[in-house]
KEDO-502557 format. One record per atom (N, C-alpha, C): atom name; residue number from 0; x, y, z; residue in three letters. Coordinates in steps of 0.1 Angstrom, whole numbers, always signed. Example, Ala and Ser with C-alpha at 12.3 -4.5 7.8 and 13.67 -1.06 7.14 Angstrom:
<nodes>
lolo,ronu,px,py,pz,loro
N,0,+132,-57,+78,ala;
CA,0,+123,-45,+78,ala;
C,0,+132,-33,+78,ala;
N,1,+128,-22,+71,ser;
CA,1,+137,-11,+71,ser;
C,1,+129,+0,+79,ser;
</nodes>
This chain:
<nodes>
lolo,ronu,px,py,pz,loro
N,0,+1247,-617,+1768,met;
CA,0,+1247,-604,+1760,met;
C,0,+1257,-594,+1766,met;
N,1,+1266,-589,+1757,thr;
CA,1,+1275,-579,+1761,thr;
C,1,+1269,-566,+1763,thr;
N,2,+1272,-559,+1774,gln;
CA,2,+1266,-546,+1776,gln;
C,2,+1277,-535,+1776,gln;
N,3,+1274,-524,+1770,leu;
CA,3,+1283,-512,+1769,leu;
C,3,+1280,-503,+1781,leu;
N,4,+1290,-501,+1789,val;
CA,4,+1289,-492,+1801,val;
C,4,+1298,-479,+1798,val;
N,5,+1292,-468,+1799,leu;
CA,5,+1299,-455,+1798,leu;
C,5,+1302,-450,+1812,leu;
N,6,+1314,-446,+1814,leu;
CA,6,+1318,-441,+1828,leu;
C,6,+1322,-426,+1827,leu;
N,7,+1314,-418,+1833,pro;
CA,7,+1317,-403,+1833,pro;
C,7,+1329,-399,+1840,pro;
N,8,+1334,-387,+1838,gly;
CA,8,+1345,-381,+1845,gly;
C,8,+1340,-375,+1858,gly;
N,9,+1350,-369,+1865,leu;
CA,9,+1348,-364,+1879,leu;
C,9,+1336,-354,+1879,leu;
N,10,+1327,-357,+1888,ala;
CA,10,+1315,-349,+1890,ala;
C,10,+1306,-347,+1878,ala;
N,11,+1308,-356,+1868,cys;
CA,11,+1300,-356,+1856,cys;
C,11,+1289,-367,+1857,cys;
N,12,+1280,-366,+1847,asp;
CA,12,+1269,-376,+1847,asp;
C,12,+1266,-379,+1832,asp;
N,13,+1254,-385,+1829,asp;
CA,13,+1251,-389,+1816,asp;
C,13,+1251,-377,+1806,asp;
N,14,+1250,-365,+1811,arg;
CA,14,+1250,-354,+1802,arg;
C,14,+1263,-352,+1794,arg;
N,15,+1274,-357,+1800,met;
CA,15,+1286,-356,+1792,met;
C,15,+1287,-366,+1780,met;
N,16,+1277,-376,+1781,trp;
CA,16,+1277,-386,+1770,trp;
C,16,+1264,-384,+1761,trp;
N,17,+1258,-373,+1762,gln;
CA,17,+1245,-371,+1755,gln;
C,17,+1246,-373,+1740,gln;
N,18,+1257,-368,+1734,his;
CA,18,+1259,-369,+1720,his;
C,18,+1262,-384,+1716,his;
N,19,+1268,-391,+1724,gln;
CA,19,+1271,-405,+1721,gln;
C,19,+1259,-414,+1723,gln;
N,20,+1251,-411,+1734,leu;
CA,20,+1239,-419,+1736,leu;
C,20,+1229,-418,+1725,leu;
N,21,+1230,-406,+1718,ala;
CA,21,+1220,-404,+1707,ala;
C,21,+1223,-413,+1695,ala;
N,22,+1235,-419,+1694,val;
CA,22,+1239,-426,+1682,val;
C,22,+1243,-441,+1685,val;
N,23,+1246,-444,+1697,leu;
CA,23,+1250,-458,+1700,leu;
C,23,+1239,-468,+1698,leu;
N,24,+1243,-479,+1691,pro;
CA,24,+1233,-489,+1688,pro;
C,24,+1226,-495,+1700,pro;
N,25,+1213,-497,+1700,ala;
CA,25,+1206,-503,+1711,ala;
C,25,+1210,-517,+1714,ala;
N,26,+1216,-524,+1704,ala;
CA,26,+1220,-538,+1706,ala;
C,26,+1231,-539,+1716,ala;
N,27,+1238,-528,+1719,trp;
CA,27,+1249,-528,+1729,trp;
C,27,+1243,-525,+1743,trp;
N,28,+1231,-522,+1744,gln;
CA,28,+1224,-518,+1757,gln;
C,28,+1232,-507,+1764,gln;
N,29,+1235,-496,+1758,pro;
CA,29,+1244,-486,+1764,pro;
C,29,+1237,-480,+1777,pro;
N,30,+1246,-479,+1787,thr;
CA,30,+1241,-473,+1799,thr;
C,30,+1252,-465,+1806,thr;
N,31,+1249,-455,+1813,val;
CA,31,+1259,-446,+1820,val;
C,31,+1258,-450,+1835,val;
N,32,+1270,-454,+1840,thr;
CA,32,+1271,-457,+1854,thr;
C,32,+1273,-445,+1863,thr;
N,33,+1269,-446,+1876,asp;
CA,33,+1271,-436,+1885,asp;
C,33,+1278,-441,+1897,asp;
N,34,+1286,-451,+1896,val;
CA,34,+1294,-457,+1907,val;
C,34,+1303,-447,+1913,val;
N,35,+1308,-438,+1905,his;
CA,35,+1318,-428,+1910,his;
C,35,+1311,-418,+1920,his;
N,36,+1298,-417,+1919,ala;
CA,36,+1290,-408,+1928,ala;
C,36,+1286,-415,+1940,ala;
N,37,+1288,-429,+1941,arg;
CA,37,+1282,-436,+1952,arg;
C,37,+1293,-443,+1961,arg;
N,38,+1305,-442,+1957,his;
CA,38,+1316,-449,+1964,his;
C,38,+1328,-440,+1966,his;
N,39,+1337,-444,+1975,asp;
CA,39,+1347,-435,+1980,asp;
C,39,+1361,-438,+1975,asp;
N,40,+1363,-448,+1967,ser;
CA,40,+1376,-452,+1962,ser;
C,40,+1375,-458,+1948,ser;
N,41,+1386,-457,+1940,ile;
CA,41,+1385,-463,+1927,ile;
C,41,+1383,-478,+1928,ile;
N,42,+1390,-486,+1936,pro;
CA,42,+1387,-500,+1937,pro;
C,42,+1372,-503,+1941,pro;
N,43,+1366,-496,+1950,thr;
CA,43,+1352,-499,+1954,thr;
C,43,+1343,-495,+1943,thr;
N,44,+1346,-485,+1935,met;
CA,44,+1338,-481,+1924,met;
C,44,+1338,-492,+1914,met;
N,45,+1350,-498,+1911,ala;
CA,45,+1351,-509,+1901,ala;
C,45,+1343,-521,+1906,ala;
N,46,+1344,-524,+1919,glu;
CA,46,+1337,-536,+1924,glu;
C,46,+1322,-534,+1923,glu;
N,47,+1317,-522,+1925,ala;
CA,47,+1303,-519,+1924,ala;
C,47,+1298,-520,+1910,ala;
N,48,+1306,-516,+1900,leu;
CA,48,+1302,-517,+1886,leu;
C,48,+1301,-531,+1882,leu;
N,49,+1311,-539,+1886,leu;
CA,49,+1310,-553,+1883,leu;
C,49,+1298,-560,+1889,leu;
N,50,+1295,-557,+1901,ala;
CA,50,+1284,-563,+1908,ala;
C,50,+1270,-559,+1901,ala;
N,51,+1270,-546,+1897,arg;
CA,51,+1257,-541,+1891,arg;
C,51,+1255,-546,+1877,arg;
N,52,+1265,-549,+1870,his;
CA,52,+1264,-553,+1856,his;
C,52,+1270,-567,+1854,his;
N,53,+1263,-577,+1856,pro;
CA,53,+1269,-591,+1854,pro;
C,53,+1271,-594,+1839,pro;
N,54,+1279,-603,+1836,gly;
CA,54,+1282,-607,+1823,gly;
C,54,+1293,-600,+1816,gly;
N,55,+1295,-602,+1803,pro;
CA,55,+1306,-596,+1796,pro;
C,55,+1303,-581,+1794,pro;
N,56,+1314,-573,+1794,leu;
CA,56,+1312,-558,+1793,leu;
C,56,+1321,-552,+1783,leu;
N,57,+1317,-541,+1777,val;
CA,57,+1326,-532,+1770,val;
C,57,+1325,-519,+1778,val;
N,58,+1336,-514,+1782,leu;
CA,58,+1337,-502,+1790,leu;
C,58,+1343,-490,+1782,leu;
N,59,+1336,-479,+1783,cys;
CA,59,+1341,-466,+1777,cys;
C,59,+1342,-456,+1788,cys;
N,60,+1354,-452,+1792,gly;
CA,60,+1355,-443,+1803,gly;
C,60,+1363,-431,+1799,gly;
N,61,+1358,-419,+1804,ala;
CA,61,+1364,-406,+1801,ala;
C,61,+1370,-401,+1814,ala;
N,62,+1383,-396,+1813,ser;
CA,62,+1389,-390,+1824,ser;
C,62,+1389,-399,+1837,ser;
N,63,+1382,-394,+1848,met;
CA,63,+1381,-403,+1860,met;
C,63,+1374,-416,+1856,met;
N,64,+1365,-416,+1847,gly;
CA,64,+1358,-428,+1843,gly;
C,64,+1368,-438,+1837,gly;
N,65,+1378,-433,+1829,gly;
CA,65,+1388,-442,+1824,gly;
C,65,+1396,-448,+1835,gly;
N,66,+1399,-441,+1845,ile;
CA,66,+1406,-446,+1857,ile;
C,66,+1399,-458,+1863,ile;
N,67,+1385,-456,+1865,val;
CA,67,+1377,-466,+1871,val;
C,67,+1377,-478,+1861,val;
N,68,+1375,-476,+1848,ala;
CA,68,+1375,-486,+1838,ala;
C,68,+1387,-495,+1838,ala;
N,69,+1399,-488,+1839,met;
CA,69,+1411,-496,+1840,met;
C,69,+1412,-505,+1852,met;
N,70,+1406,-500,+1864,glu;
CA,70,+1406,-508,+1876,glu;
C,70,+1396,-520,+1874,glu;
N,71,+1385,-518,+1867,val;
CA,71,+1376,-529,+1865,val;
C,71,+1383,-539,+1857,val;
N,72,+1390,-535,+1847,ala;
CA,72,+1397,-545,+1838,ala;
C,72,+1408,-552,+1846,ala;
N,73,+1414,-546,+1856,arg;
CA,73,+1423,-553,+1865,arg;
C,73,+1417,-563,+1873,arg;
N,74,+1405,-559,+1879,gln;
CA,74,+1398,-568,+1888,gln;
C,74,+1391,-580,+1881,gln;
N,75,+1386,-578,+1869,ala;
CA,75,+1379,-589,+1862,ala;
C,75,+1382,-589,+1847,ala;
N,76,+1395,-592,+1844,pro;
CA,76,+1399,-591,+1829,pro;
C,76,+1391,-600,+1820,pro;
N,77,+1386,-612,+1826,gln;
CA,77,+1379,-622,+1818,gln;
C,77,+1365,-617,+1814,gln;
N,78,+1360,-606,+1820,arg;
CA,78,+1347,-601,+1817,arg;
C,78,+1347,-590,+1807,arg;
N,79,+1359,-584,+1804,ile;
CA,79,+1360,-572,+1795,ile;
C,79,+1362,-576,+1781,ile;
N,80,+1353,-573,+1772,arg;
CA,80,+1354,-576,+1758,arg;
C,80,+1361,-565,+1751,arg;
N,81,+1360,-553,+1756,gly;
CA,81,+1367,-541,+1750,gly;
C,81,+1368,-530,+1759,gly;
N,82,+1378,-521,+1757,leu;
CA,82,+1380,-510,+1766,leu;
C,82,+1384,-498,+1758,leu;
N,83,+1376,-487,+1760,ala;
CA,83,+1378,-474,+1753,ala;
C,83,+1382,-464,+1764,ala;
N,84,+1393,-458,+1763,leu;
CA,84,+1398,-448,+1773,leu;
C,84,+1399,-435,+1766,leu;
N,85,+1392,-425,+1771,leu;
CA,85,+1391,-412,+1765,leu;
C,85,+1397,-401,+1775,leu;
N,86,+1408,-395,+1771,gly;
CA,86,+1414,-384,+1779,gly;
C,86,+1416,-388,+1793,gly;
N,87,+1424,-399,+1795,thr;
CA,87,+1426,-403,+1809,thr;
C,87,+1440,-405,+1812,thr;
N,88,+1443,-411,+1824,asn;
CA,88,+1457,-411,+1829,asn;
C,88,+1459,-424,+1837,asn;
N,89,+1469,-432,+1834,ala;
CA,89,+1471,-444,+1841,ala;
C,89,+1481,-442,+1853,ala;
N,90,+1487,-431,+1854,arg;
CA,90,+1497,-428,+1864,arg;
C,90,+1490,-426,+1878,arg;
N,91,+1497,-428,+1889,pro;
CA,91,+1493,-424,+1902,pro;
C,91,+1494,-409,+1904,pro;
N,92,+1488,-404,+1914,glu;
CA,92,+1489,-389,+1917,glu;
C,92,+1503,-385,+1920,glu;
N,93,+1507,-373,+1915,thr;
CA,93,+1520,-368,+1918,thr;
C,93,+1518,-359,+1930,thr;
N,94,+1529,-356,+1937,pro;
CA,94,+1529,-347,+1949,pro;
C,94,+1523,-333,+1945,pro;
N,95,+1527,-328,+1934,asp;
CA,95,+1523,-315,+1930,asp;
C,95,+1508,-314,+1928,asp;
N,96,+1503,-325,+1920,met;
CA,96,+1488,-325,+1918,met;
C,96,+1480,-328,+1931,met;
N,97,+1486,-336,+1940,arg;
CA,97,+1479,-338,+1952,arg;
C,97,+1478,-325,+1960,arg;
N,98,+1488,-317,+1960,gln;
CA,98,+1487,-304,+1966,gln;
C,98,+1476,-295,+1960,gln;
N,99,+1476,-295,+1947,leu;
CA,99,+1465,-287,+1940,leu;
C,99,+1451,-292,+1944,leu;
N,100,+1450,-305,+1944,arg;
CA,100,+1437,-311,+1947,arg;
C,100,+1432,-308,+1961,arg;
N,101,+1442,-309,+1970,glu;
CA,101,+1439,-306,+1984,glu;
C,101,+1435,-291,+1986,glu;
N,102,+1441,-282,+1979,ala;
CA,102,+1437,-268,+1979,ala;
C,102,+1423,-266,+1974,ala;
N,103,+1420,-273,+1963,ala;
CA,103,+1407,-272,+1957,ala;
C,103,+1396,-278,+1967,ala;
N,104,+1400,-289,+1973,ile;
CA,104,+1390,-295,+1983,ile;
C,104,+1387,-285,+1994,ile;
N,105,+1397,-278,+1998,gly;
CA,105,+1395,-267,+2008,gly;
C,105,+1385,-257,+2004,gly;
N,106,+1386,-253,+1991,phe;
CA,106,+1376,-243,+1986,phe;
C,106,+1362,-250,+1985,phe;
N,107,+1361,-262,+1980,phe;
CA,107,+1348,-269,+1980,phe;
C,107,+1342,-270,+1993,phe;
N,108,+1349,-273,+2004,glu;
CA,108,+1344,-274,+2017,glu;
C,108,+1340,-260,+2023,glu;
N,109,+1345,-250,+2017,gln;
CA,109,+1341,-236,+2021,gln;
C,109,+1329,-231,+2013,gln;
N,110,+1324,-239,+2004,gly;
CA,110,+1313,-234,+1996,gly;
C,110,+1317,-226,+1984,gly;
N,111,+1330,-227,+1980,arg;
CA,111,+1335,-219,+1969,arg;
C,111,+1337,-227,+1956,arg;
N,112,+1329,-237,+1954,ala;
CA,112,+1331,-246,+1943,ala;
C,112,+1330,-238,+1929,ala;
N,113,+1321,-230,+1928,leu;
CA,113,+1319,-223,+1915,leu;
C,113,+1332,-215,+1912,leu;
N,114,+1338,-209,+1922,glu;
CA,114,+1350,-201,+1920,glu;
C,114,+1361,-210,+1914,glu;
N,115,+1362,-222,+1919,val;
CA,115,+1373,-231,+1914,val;
C,115,+1369,-236,+1900,val;
N,116,+1357,-239,+1898,leu;
CA,116,+1353,-245,+1885,leu;
C,116,+1353,-235,+1874,leu;
N,117,+1351,-223,+1877,arg;
CA,117,+1352,-213,+1866,arg;
C,117,+1367,-212,+1862,arg;
N,118,+1376,-213,+1871,leu;
CA,118,+1390,-213,+1868,leu;
C,118,+1394,-225,+1860,leu;
N,119,+1386,-236,+1862,asn;
CA,119,+1390,-249,+1855,asn;
C,119,+1385,-249,+1841,asn;
N,120,+1375,-241,+1837,val;
CA,120,+1369,-242,+1824,val;
C,120,+1380,-240,+1813,val;
N,121,+1389,-230,+1814,pro;
CA,121,+1399,-229,+1803,pro;
C,121,+1409,-241,+1802,pro;
N,122,+1410,-249,+1813,leu;
CA,122,+1418,-261,+1813,leu;
C,122,+1410,-273,+1807,leu;
N,123,+1397,-272,+1808,ala;
CA,123,+1389,-284,+1804,ala;
C,123,+1385,-283,+1789,ala;
N,124,+1385,-271,+1783,phe;
CA,124,+1381,-270,+1770,phe;
C,124,+1391,-264,+1761,phe;
N,125,+1391,-267,+1748,his;
CA,125,+1400,-261,+1738,his;
C,125,+1397,-246,+1738,his;
N,126,+1408,-238,+1735,ala;
CA,126,+1407,-224,+1735,ala;
C,126,+1396,-219,+1725,ala;
N,127,+1394,-226,+1714,ser;
CA,127,+1385,-223,+1704,ser;
C,127,+1370,-224,+1708,ser;
N,128,+1368,-231,+1720,arg;
CA,128,+1354,-234,+1724,arg;
C,128,+1351,-225,+1736,arg;
N,129,+1360,-217,+1741,leu;
CA,129,+1357,-209,+1753,leu;
C,129,+1346,-199,+1751,leu;
N,130,+1344,-194,+1739,gln;
CA,130,+1334,-185,+1736,gln;
C,130,+1320,-191,+1734,gln;
N,131,+1320,-204,+1734,asp;
CA,131,+1307,-212,+1733,asp;
C,131,+1301,-212,+1747,asp;
N,132,+1294,-202,+1751,thr;
CA,132,+1289,-201,+1765,thr;
C,132,+1279,-212,+1768,thr;
N,133,+1271,-216,+1758,ala;
CA,133,+1262,-227,+1761,ala;
C,133,+1269,-240,+1764,ala;
N,134,+1280,-243,+1758,leu;
CA,134,+1287,-255,+1760,leu;
C,134,+1294,-254,+1774,leu;
N,135,+1301,-243,+1777,thr;
CA,135,+1308,-242,+1790,thr;
C,135,+1298,-241,+1802,thr;
N,136,+1287,-234,+1800,gln;
CA,136,+1277,-233,+1810,gln;
C,136,+1271,-247,+1813,gln;
N,137,+1268,-254,+1803,his;
CA,137,+1262,-268,+1804,his;
C,137,+1272,-276,+1813,his;
N,138,+1285,-275,+1810,tyr;
CA,138,+1294,-283,+1819,tyr;
C,138,+1294,-278,+1833,tyr;
N,139,+1294,-265,+1835,leu;
CA,139,+1294,-259,+1849,leu;
C,139,+1281,-263,+1856,leu;
N,140,+1270,-263,+1849,asp;
CA,140,+1257,-267,+1855,asp;
C,140,+1257,-281,+1861,asp;
N,141,+1262,-291,+1853,phe;
CA,141,+1260,-304,+1859,phe;
C,141,+1271,-307,+1869,phe;
N,142,+1283,-301,+1868,val;
CA,142,+1293,-303,+1878,val;
C,142,+1289,-296,+1891,val;
N,143,+1283,-285,+1890,met;
CA,143,+1278,-278,+1902,met;
C,143,+1266,-286,+1909,met;
N,144,+1258,-292,+1900,glu;
CA,144,+1247,-300,+1906,glu;
C,144,+1252,-312,+1913,glu;
N,145,+1264,-317,+1910,ala;
CA,145,+1270,-329,+1917,ala;
C,145,+1272,-325,+1932,ala;
N,146,+1275,-312,+1934,gly;
CA,146,+1276,-307,+1948,gly;
C,146,+1290,-308,+1954,gly;
N,147,+1292,-301,+1964,ala;
CA,147,+1306,-300,+1971,ala;
C,147,+1310,-314,+1976,ala;
N,148,+1300,-321,+1982,gly;
CA,148,+1304,-334,+1988,gly;
C,148,+1309,-344,+1977,gly;
N,149,+1303,-344,+1965,gln;
CA,149,+1308,-353,+1955,gln;
C,149,+1322,-348,+1950,gln;
N,150,+1323,-335,+1949,leu;
CA,150,+1336,-330,+1944,leu;
C,150,+1347,-333,+1954,leu;
N,151,+1344,-333,+1966,val;
CA,151,+1354,-336,+1977,val;
C,151,+1358,-351,+1976,val;
N,152,+1347,-360,+1976,arg;
CA,152,+1349,-374,+1977,arg;
C,152,+1356,-379,+1964,arg;
N,153,+1352,-374,+1953,gln;
CA,153,+1358,-379,+1940,gln;
C,153,+1372,-374,+1939,gln;
N,154,+1375,-362,+1943,asn;
CA,154,+1389,-358,+1942,asn;
C,154,+1398,-366,+1952,asn;
N,155,+1393,-369,+1963,arg;
CA,155,+1400,-378,+1973,arg;
C,155,+1403,-392,+1967,arg;
N,156,+1393,-397,+1960,ala;
CA,156,+1394,-410,+1953,ala;
C,156,+1405,-409,+1942,ala;
N,157,+1406,-398,+1935,ile;
CA,157,+1416,-397,+1925,ile;
C,157,+1430,-396,+1931,ile;
N,158,+1431,-389,+1942,ile;
CA,158,+1444,-387,+1949,ile;
C,158,+1450,-401,+1952,ile;
N,159,+1441,-410,+1957,thr;
CA,159,+1446,-423,+1961,thr;
C,159,+1445,-434,+1950,thr;
N,160,+1443,-430,+1938,arg;
CA,160,+1441,-440,+1927,arg;
C,160,+1453,-449,+1926,arg;
N,161,+1451,-461,+1921,pro;
CA,161,+1462,-471,+1919,pro;
C,161,+1470,-467,+1906,pro;
N,162,+1482,-473,+1905,asp;
CA,162,+1490,-471,+1893,asp;
C,162,+1486,-482,+1883,asp;
N,163,+1478,-478,+1873,ala;
CA,163,+1473,-487,+1864,ala;
C,163,+1483,-492,+1854,ala;
N,164,+1495,-486,+1853,arg;
CA,164,+1505,-490,+1844,arg;
C,164,+1511,-503,+1848,arg;
N,165,+1509,-508,+1860,leu;
CA,165,+1514,-520,+1865,leu;
C,165,+1507,-532,+1859,leu;
N,166,+1494,-531,+1855,his;
CA,166,+1486,-542,+1850,his;
C,166,+1482,-540,+1835,his;
N,167,+1484,-528,+1829,leu;
CA,167,+1480,-526,+1816,leu;
C,167,+1487,-535,+1806,leu;
N,168,+1500,-539,+1807,pro;
CA,168,+1506,-548,+1798,pro;
C,168,+1500,-562,+1797,pro;
N,169,+1492,-565,+1807,gln;
CA,169,+1485,-578,+1807,gln;
C,169,+1472,-578,+1800,gln;
N,170,+1467,-566,+1796,leu;
CA,170,+1454,-564,+1790,leu;
C,170,+1454,-572,+1777,leu;
N,171,+1443,-580,+1775,arg;
CA,171,+1442,-588,+1763,arg;
C,171,+1430,-584,+1754,arg;
N,172,+1421,-576,+1759,cys;
CA,172,+1409,-572,+1751,cys;
C,172,+1413,-560,+1742,cys;
N,173,+1405,-558,+1731,pro;
CA,173,+1408,-546,+1723,pro;
C,173,+1408,-533,+1731,pro;
N,174,+1417,-524,+1728,leu;
CA,174,+1418,-512,+1735,leu;
C,174,+1418,-500,+1725,leu;
N,175,+1409,-490,+1727,leu;
CA,175,+1409,-478,+1719,leu;
C,175,+1412,-467,+1729,leu;
N,176,+1422,-458,+1725,val;
CA,176,+1427,-447,+1733,val;
C,176,+1425,-434,+1725,val;
N,177,+1417,-425,+1730,leu;
CA,177,+1414,-412,+1723,leu;
C,177,+1418,-401,+1733,leu;
N,178,+1423,-390,+1727,cys;
CA,178,+1427,-379,+1736,cys;
C,178,+1426,-366,+1727,cys;
N,179,+1422,-355,+1733,gly;
CA,179,+1422,-342,+1726,gly;
C,179,+1437,-338,+1725,gly;
N,180,+1440,-333,+1713,asp;
CA,180,+1454,-329,+1710,asp;
C,180,+1459,-317,+1719,asp;
N,181,+1449,-310,+1725,ala;
CA,181,+1453,-299,+1733,ala;
C,181,+1448,-301,+1748,ala;
N,182,+1446,-313,+1752,asp;
CA,182,+1441,-316,+1765,asp;
C,182,+1452,-311,+1775,asp;
N,183,+1448,-302,+1784,gln;
CA,183,+1457,-297,+1794,gln;
C,183,+1456,-305,+1808,gln;
N,184,+1445,-312,+1810,leu;
CA,184,+1443,-319,+1822,leu;
C,184,+1449,-333,+1822,leu;
N,185,+1447,-340,+1811,thr;
CA,185,+1454,-352,+1809,thr;
C,185,+1461,-351,+1796,thr;
N,186,+1473,-346,+1795,pro;
CA,186,+1480,-343,+1782,pro;
C,186,+1481,-355,+1774,pro;
N,187,+1483,-354,+1761,pro;
CA,187,+1484,-365,+1752,pro;
C,187,+1494,-375,+1756,pro;
N,188,+1505,-371,+1762,glu;
CA,188,+1515,-380,+1766,glu;
C,188,+1510,-391,+1775,glu;
N,189,+1500,-388,+1783,cys;
CA,189,+1493,-398,+1792,cys;
C,189,+1486,-408,+1784,cys;
N,190,+1479,-404,+1773,ser;
CA,190,+1473,-414,+1765,ser;
C,190,+1483,-422,+1756,ser;
N,191,+1493,-415,+1752,glu;
CA,191,+1504,-422,+1744,glu;
C,191,+1510,-433,+1753,glu;
N,192,+1512,-430,+1766,glu;
CA,192,+1518,-440,+1775,glu;
C,192,+1509,-452,+1776,glu;
N,193,+1496,-450,+1778,ile;
CA,193,+1487,-461,+1779,ile;
C,193,+1487,-469,+1767,ile;
N,194,+1487,-463,+1755,ala;
CA,194,+1487,-471,+1742,ala;
C,194,+1500,-479,+1741,ala;
N,195,+1511,-473,+1745,ala;
CA,195,+1524,-479,+1744,ala;
C,195,+1525,-491,+1753,ala;
N,196,+1518,-492,+1764,leu;
CA,196,+1518,-503,+1773,leu;
C,196,+1510,-515,+1768,leu;
N,197,+1501,-513,+1759,val;
CA,197,+1493,-523,+1754,val;
C,197,+1496,-525,+1739,val;
N,198,+1503,-536,+1735,pro;
CA,198,+1507,-537,+1721,pro;
C,198,+1497,-536,+1710,pro;
N,199,+1485,-541,+1713,his;
CA,199,+1474,-541,+1703,his;
C,199,+1465,-528,+1703,his;
N,200,+1469,-518,+1711,ala;
CA,200,+1460,-506,+1713,ala;
C,200,+1459,-498,+1700,ala;
N,201,+1448,-492,+1698,glu;
CA,201,+1445,-482,+1688,glu;
C,201,+1446,-468,+1695,glu;
N,202,+1453,-459,+1689,phe;
CA,202,+1455,-446,+1695,phe;
C,202,+1452,-435,+1685,phe;
N,203,+1445,-425,+1689,glu;
CA,203,+1442,-414,+1680,glu;
C,203,+1440,-401,+1688,glu;
N,204,+1446,-390,+1683,leu;
CA,204,+1444,-377,+1688,leu;
C,204,+1432,-370,+1681,leu;
N,205,+1424,-364,+1689,val;
CA,205,+1412,-356,+1683,val;
C,205,+1417,-342,+1681,val;
N,206,+1417,-337,+1669,pro;
CA,206,+1422,-324,+1666,pro;
C,206,+1414,-312,+1672,pro;
N,207,+1421,-301,+1675,ala;
CA,207,+1414,-289,+1680,ala;
C,207,+1405,-293,+1692,ala;
N,208,+1410,-300,+1701,cys;
CA,208,+1401,-305,+1712,cys;
C,208,+1408,-305,+1725,cys;
N,209,+1401,-302,+1736,gly;
CA,209,+1406,-302,+1749,gly;
C,209,+1403,-315,+1757,gly;
N,210,+1400,-314,+1769,his;
CA,210,+1398,-325,+1778,his;
C,210,+1384,-331,+1776,his;
N,211,+1374,-323,+1774,met;
CA,211,+1360,-328,+1773,met;
C,211,+1356,-332,+1759,met;
N,212,+1363,-342,+1754,leu;
CA,212,+1362,-345,+1740,leu;
C,212,+1348,-350,+1736,leu;
N,213,+1341,-357,+1745,thr;
CA,213,+1328,-362,+1742,thr;
C,213,+1318,-351,+1739,thr;
N,214,+1320,-339,+1746,met;
CA,214,+1312,-327,+1744,met;
C,214,+1317,-318,+1733,met;
N,215,+1330,-317,+1732,glu;
CA,215,+1336,-308,+1723,glu;
C,215,+1336,-312,+1708,glu;
N,216,+1339,-325,+1706,arg;
CA,216,+1341,-330,+1692,arg;
C,216,+1333,-343,+1690,arg;
N,217,+1320,-343,+1692,pro;
CA,217,+1312,-355,+1690,pro;
C,217,+1313,-359,+1675,pro;
N,218,+1314,-350,+1666,glu;
CA,218,+1314,-353,+1652,glu;
C,218,+1327,-361,+1648,glu;
N,219,+1337,-361,+1656,ile;
CA,219,+1349,-370,+1654,ile;
C,219,+1348,-382,+1663,ile;
N,220,+1345,-380,+1676,val;
CA,220,+1345,-391,+1686,val;
C,220,+1334,-401,+1683,val;
N,221,+1322,-397,+1679,asn;
CA,221,+1312,-407,+1676,asn;
C,221,+1315,-417,+1665,asn;
N,222,+1319,-412,+1653,pro;
CA,222,+1322,-422,+1643,pro;
C,222,+1334,-431,+1647,pro;
N,223,+1343,-426,+1654,arg;
CA,223,+1355,-434,+1658,arg;
C,223,+1350,-445,+1668,arg;
N,224,+1342,-441,+1677,leu;
CA,224,+1336,-451,+1686,leu;
C,224,+1328,-462,+1679,leu;
N,225,+1320,-457,+1670,leu;
CA,225,+1311,-467,+1663,leu;
C,225,+1319,-476,+1654,leu;
N,226,+1329,-472,+1648,arg;
CA,226,+1338,-481,+1640,arg;
C,226,+1344,-491,+1649,arg;
N,227,+1349,-487,+1661,trp;
CA,227,+1355,-496,+1670,trp;
C,227,+1345,-506,+1675,trp;
N,228,+1333,-502,+1678,leu;
CA,228,+1323,-511,+1683,leu;
C,228,+1319,-521,+1672,leu;
N,229,+1319,-517,+1659,asp;
CA,229,+1317,-526,+1648,asp;
C,229,+1327,-537,+1648,asp;
N,230,+1340,-533,+1650,thr;
CA,230,+1350,-544,+1650,thr;
C,230,+1349,-553,+1662,thr;
N,231,+1344,-548,+1673,leu;
CA,231,+1342,-557,+1684,leu;
C,231,+1330,-567,+1681,leu;
N,232,+1320,-562,+1675,ala;
CA,232,+1308,-570,+1672,ala;
C,232,+1312,-581,+1662,ala;
N,233,+1322,-579,+1654,ala;
CA,233,+1326,-589,+1644,ala;
C,233,+1335,-599,+1650,ala;
N,234,+1341,-597,+1662,arg;
CA,234,+1350,-607,+1668,arg;
C,234,+1342,-618,+1675,arg;
N,235,+1347,-630,+1674,pro;
CA,235,+1340,-641,+1682,pro;
C,235,+1341,-639,+1697,pro;
N,236,+1330,-642,+1703,gln;
CA,236,+1330,-639,+1718,gln;
C,236,+1337,-651,+1725,gln;
</nodes>
């Protein structure tokens, strides 16, 4: 039986998938992994996911979760029936972004995580959603609950992430790529690049949406994911 595994973004958990979990068919046995919170590198996160979930998999990863999902597909392509990548990036870290992350890590280690995360909110959400204090506070709450240790370890894992562009052209499973049209953290060009590397990829921009598309635009993301899962279910295993 194929299982659907949802992979959260950096310092996120199942709450970023709550709108999707409410509608995903039980037949897919949807579950949210926490391997990003338990391991220190992208490759070991992928290894742990494969060990925890035997058998064929459909992976749906957002942001950092998409990076882990791409590594899972590299390590065990024969086990992946489908891959959905939401607001993610196949490129390795750039020197400029490494410098920014290292500075943020310094703040996290000083106990100033909330200061950094509040500055991050306008980058994570579309401008039209910034007045939705319930939405943005919900995001801040679960990221802060992850704690400084998780923020440090996961940022370090992102800094040393592999270049997924090297193996994506060999991907043979169905691929769905979604991105917010105003995503500032992983701009649409990153998703366009992923889709261009995989000839059979489906690519779609989510309108009036930033980086947190599962939370911002579930009314668009959910039907698109469900249609894609329907096409997977119709394919011979």
